[in-house]
ZAMI-781047 format. One record per residue (C-alpha): residue number from 0; x, y, z; chain. Coordinates in nm, 4 decimals. Example, Ala and Ser with C-alpha at 12.3 -4.5 7.8 and 13.67 -1.06 7.14 Angstrom:
+-----+----------+----------+----------+-------+
|  nr |       c1 |       c2 |       c3 | kette |
+-----+----------+----------+----------+-------+
|   0 |   1.2300 |  -0.4500 |   0.7800 |     A |
|   1 |   1.3670 |  -0.1060 |   0.7140 |     A |
+-----+----------+----------+----------+-------+
//
This chain:
+-----+----------+----------+----------+-------+
|  nr |       c1 |       c2 |       c3 | kette |
+-----+----------+----------+----------+-------+
|   0 |   2.5998 |   6.4861 |   7.2665 |     A |
|   1 |   2.8496 |   6.3749 |   7.0023 |     A |
|   2 |   2.6185 |   6.4782 |   6.7176 |     A |
|   3 |   2.5455 |   6.8120 |   6.8815 |     A |
|   4 |   2.9025 |   6.9135 |   6.9673 |     A |
|   5 |   3.1854 |   6.7008 |   6.8295 |     A |
|   6 |   3.0551 |   6.5967 |   6.4885 |     A |
|   7 |   2.9846 |   6.9420 |   6.3465 |     A |
|   8 |   3.2460 |   7.1443 |   6.5287 |     A |
|   9 |   3.5279 |   6.9000 |   6.4735 |     A |
|  10 |   3.4770 |   6.6113 |   6.2310 |     A |
|  11 |   3.2680 |   6.7779 |   5.9623 |     A |
|  12 |   3.4526 |   7.1075 |   5.9837 |     A |
|  13 |   3.7909 |   6.9340 |   5.9544 |     A |
|  14 |   3.6713 |   6.7091 |   5.6714 |     A |
|  15 |   3.5254 |   7.0053 |   5.4830 |     A |
|  16 |   3.8451 |   7.2101 |   5.5078 |     A |
|  17 |   4.0691 |   6.9208 |   5.4036 |     A |
|  18 |   3.8502 |   6.8177 |   5.1127 |     A |
|  19 |   3.8082 |   7.1753 |   4.9853 |     A |
|  20 |   4.1836 |   7.2286 |   5.0033 |     A |
|  21 |   4.2266 |   6.9411 |   4.7584 |     A |
|  22 |   3.9249 |   6.9998 |   4.5359 |     A |
|  23 |   3.7368 |   6.6941 |   4.6610 |     A |
|  24 |   3.3619 |   6.6921 |   4.7170 |     A |
|  25 |   3.2818 |   6.4861 |   5.0268 |     A |
|  26 |   2.9372 |   6.3374 |   5.0854 |     A |
|  27 |   2.8003 |   6.2159 |   5.4186 |     A |
|  28 |   2.4984 |   5.9969 |   5.3306 |     A |
|  29 |   2.4648 |   5.8582 |   5.6828 |     A |
|  30 |   2.3958 |   6.2119 |   5.8069 |     A |
|  31 |   2.0785 |   6.2457 |   5.6031 |     A |
|  32 |   1.8314 |   6.4251 |   5.8327 |     A |
|  33 |   1.5574 |   6.1604 |   5.8012 |     A |
|  34 |   1.8027 |   5.8741 |   5.8500 |     A |
|  35 |   1.9498 |   6.0362 |   6.1624 |     A |
|  36 |   1.6002 |   6.0936 |   6.3038 |     A |
|  37 |   1.4995 |   5.7338 |   6.2270 |     A |
|  38 |   1.8099 |   5.5779 |   6.3801 |     A |
|  39 |   1.7928 |   5.7978 |   6.6891 |     A |
|  40 |   1.4536 |   5.6407 |   6.7649 |     A |
|  41 |   1.5664 |   5.2791 |   6.7178 |     A |
|  42 |   1.5783 |   5.0709 |   7.0355 |     A |
|  43 |   1.9305 |   5.0158 |   7.1735 |     A |
|  44 |   1.9240 |   4.6378 |   7.1069 |     A |
|  45 |   1.9083 |   4.7095 |   6.7309 |     A |
|  46 |   2.2061 |   4.9428 |   6.7496 |     A |
|  47 |   2.4329 |   4.7295 |   6.9650 |     A |
|  48 |   2.4456 |   4.3658 |   7.0765 |     A |
|  49 |   2.7144 |   4.2798 |   7.3282 |     A |
|  50 |   3.0308 |   4.4397 |   7.1914 |     A |
|  51 |   2.8993 |   4.4482 |   6.8351 |     A |
|  52 |   2.8204 |   4.8035 |   6.7250 |     A |
|  53 |   2.5995 |   4.9053 |   6.4312 |     A |
|  54 |   2.4107 |   4.5776 |   6.4715 |     A |
|  55 |   2.1168 |   4.6422 |   6.2380 |     A |
|  56 |   2.3359 |   4.8076 |   5.9742 |     A |
|  57 |   2.5712 |   4.5091 |   5.9709 |     A |
|  58 |   2.2814 |   4.2614 |   5.9471 |     A |
|  59 |   2.1370 |   4.4424 |   5.6449 |     A |
|  60 |   2.4836 |   4.4682 |   5.4893 |     A |
|  61 |   2.5252 |   4.0874 |   5.5101 |     A |
|  62 |   2.2862 |   4.0625 |   5.2142 |     A |
|  63 |   2.5207 |   4.2670 |   4.9964 |     A |
|  64 |   2.8783 |   4.2480 |   5.1246 |     A |
|  65 |   3.1213 |   3.9751 |   5.2313 |     A |
|  66 |   3.1394 |   3.9231 |   5.6091 |     A |
|  67 |   3.5132 |   4.0005 |   5.6122 |     A |
|  68 |   3.4265 |   4.3510 |   5.4921 |     A |
|  69 |   3.1383 |   4.4026 |   5.7348 |     A |
|  70 |   3.3141 |   4.2758 |   6.0462 |     A |
|  71 |   3.6697 |   4.3910 |   5.9857 |     A |
|  72 |   3.8300 |   4.6021 |   6.2593 |     A |
|  73 |   3.7881 |   4.9762 |   6.2423 |     A |
|  74 |   4.0862 |   5.1662 |   6.1065 |     A |
|  75 |   4.1671 |   5.5338 |   6.1116 |     A |
|  76 |   4.2871 |   5.7737 |   5.8484 |     A |
|  77 |   4.6239 |   5.8559 |   5.9984 |     A |
|  78 |   4.9175 |   5.9602 |   5.7888 |     A |
|  79 |   5.1548 |   5.6855 |   5.6743 |     A |
|  80 |   5.4281 |   5.8288 |   5.8958 |     A |
|  81 |   5.6001 |   5.4929 |   5.9574 |     A |
|  82 |   5.6328 |   5.4402 |   5.5829 |     A |
|  83 |   5.7678 |   5.7926 |   5.5320 |     A |
|  84 |   6.0253 |   5.7385 |   5.8070 |     A |
|  85 |   6.1571 |   5.4329 |   5.6237 |     A |
|  86 |   6.2074 |   5.6433 |   5.3114 |     A |
|  87 |   6.3120 |   6.0016 |   5.2448 |     A |
|  88 |   6.1818 |   6.1492 |   5.5717 |     A |
|  89 |   6.3969 |   5.9011 |   5.7645 |     A |
|  90 |   6.7067 |   6.0168 |   5.5771 |     A |
|  91 |   6.6187 |   6.3805 |   5.6472 |     A |
|  92 |   6.5709 |   6.3102 |   6.0193 |     A |
|  93 |   6.9034 |   6.1273 |   6.0276 |     A |
|  94 |   7.0767 |   6.4314 |   5.8777 |     A |
|  95 |   6.8886 |   6.6683 |   6.1069 |     A |
|  96 |   6.9583 |   6.4773 |   6.4294 |     A |
|  97 |   7.3284 |   6.4411 |   6.3410 |     A |
|  98 |   7.3721 |   6.8050 |   6.2399 |     A |
|  99 |   7.5927 |   7.0329 |   6.4527 |     A |
| 100 |   7.2930 |   7.2622 |   6.5095 |     A |
| 101 |   7.0963 |   6.9782 |   6.6658 |     A |
| 102 |   7.3786 |   6.8265 |   6.8685 |     A |
| 103 |   7.4559 |   7.1684 |   7.0219 |     A |
| 104 |   7.0916 |   7.2609 |   7.0836 |     A |
| 105 |   7.0323 |   7.3030 |   7.4596 |     A |
| 106 |   6.6743 |   7.1741 |   7.4451 |     A |
| 107 |   6.7510 |   6.8185 |   7.3333 |     A |
| 108 |   7.0002 |   6.5566 |   7.4440 |     A |
| 109 |   7.1095 |   6.4428 |   7.1003 |     A |
| 110 |   7.2390 |   6.1066 |   7.2267 |     A |
| 111 |   6.8939 |   6.0263 |   7.3667 |     A |
| 112 |   6.7238 |   6.1300 |   7.0435 |     A |
| 113 |   6.9645 |   5.9170 |   6.8387 |     A |
| 114 |   6.8905 |   5.6253 |   7.0748 |     A |
| 115 |   6.5175 |   5.6702 |   7.0141 |     A |
| 116 |   6.5802 |   5.6826 |   6.6390 |     A |
| 117 |   6.7895 |   5.3650 |   6.6606 |     A |
| 118 |   6.5257 |   5.1769 |   6.8622 |     A |
| 119 |   6.2618 |   5.2909 |   6.6153 |     A |
| 120 |   6.4641 |   5.1641 |   6.3191 |     A |
| 121 |   6.5270 |   4.8305 |   6.4925 |     A |
| 122 |   6.1542 |   4.7893 |   6.5425 |     A |
| 123 |   6.1784 |   4.7848 |   6.9221 |     A |
| 124 |   5.9244 |   5.0684 |   6.9523 |     A |
| 125 |   5.7184 |   5.2841 |   6.7212 |     A |
| 126 |   5.8519 |   5.6322 |   6.7873 |     A |
| 127 |   5.7184 |   5.7803 |   6.4617 |     A |
| 128 |   5.5208 |   6.0621 |   6.6187 |     A |
| 129 |   5.7819 |   6.1292 |   6.8873 |     A |
| 130 |   6.0534 |   6.1688 |   6.6246 |     A |
| 131 |   5.8366 |   6.3962 |   6.4136 |     A |
| 132 |   5.7504 |   6.6064 |   6.7202 |     A |
| 133 |   6.1180 |   6.6417 |   6.8148 |     A |
| 134 |   6.2082 |   6.7458 |   6.4604 |     A |
| 135 |   5.9197 |   6.9948 |   6.4476 |     A |
| 136 |   6.0091 |   7.1545 |   6.7804 |     A |
| 137 |   6.3745 |   7.1759 |   6.6823 |     A |
| 138 |   6.2973 |   7.3340 |   6.3441 |     A |
| 139 |   6.0603 |   7.5808 |   6.5101 |     A |
| 140 |   6.3244 |   7.6847 |   6.7655 |     A |
| 141 |   6.5843 |   7.7238 |   6.4907 |     A |
| 142 |   6.3487 |   7.9407 |   6.2879 |     A |
| 143 |   6.2495 |   8.1414 |   6.5947 |     A |
| 144 |   6.6102 |   8.2020 |   6.7023 |     A |
| 145 |   6.7099 |   8.3206 |   6.3545 |     A |
| 146 |   6.4035 |   8.5307 |   6.2729 |     A |
| 147 |   6.2603 |   8.6719 |   6.5930 |     A |
+-----+----------+----------+----------+-------+
//
């Protein structure tokens, strides 16, 4: 089901658009037609053992790669938003959330937003995406109110 619907319509389409936008040629060797057909016919015990996924692939890889590479936790490709918020983007959000336009905006309670920003900076919570969403919504409403 994932191969039929999600992979092509979402993952590959998104990857293709992003790579083309930056002049990068992306290859997907694990989607070779013969390899996909072969692996789809493998018995489940060669694909997964207990909680260990990609069992047979990992066993073969042990011949060539260090175990810390093969068995490391999966990580995504998210943006380094936390890092950006500690640098220039954080300064811009500070200026934005303390601006008269923001403090007088009827959509947001600026004191609450500044509290969230403070807790984020103190490391109490990771509000990276919340802060970016608030800033985006605010900037959209400002643009809309001035231009529409």
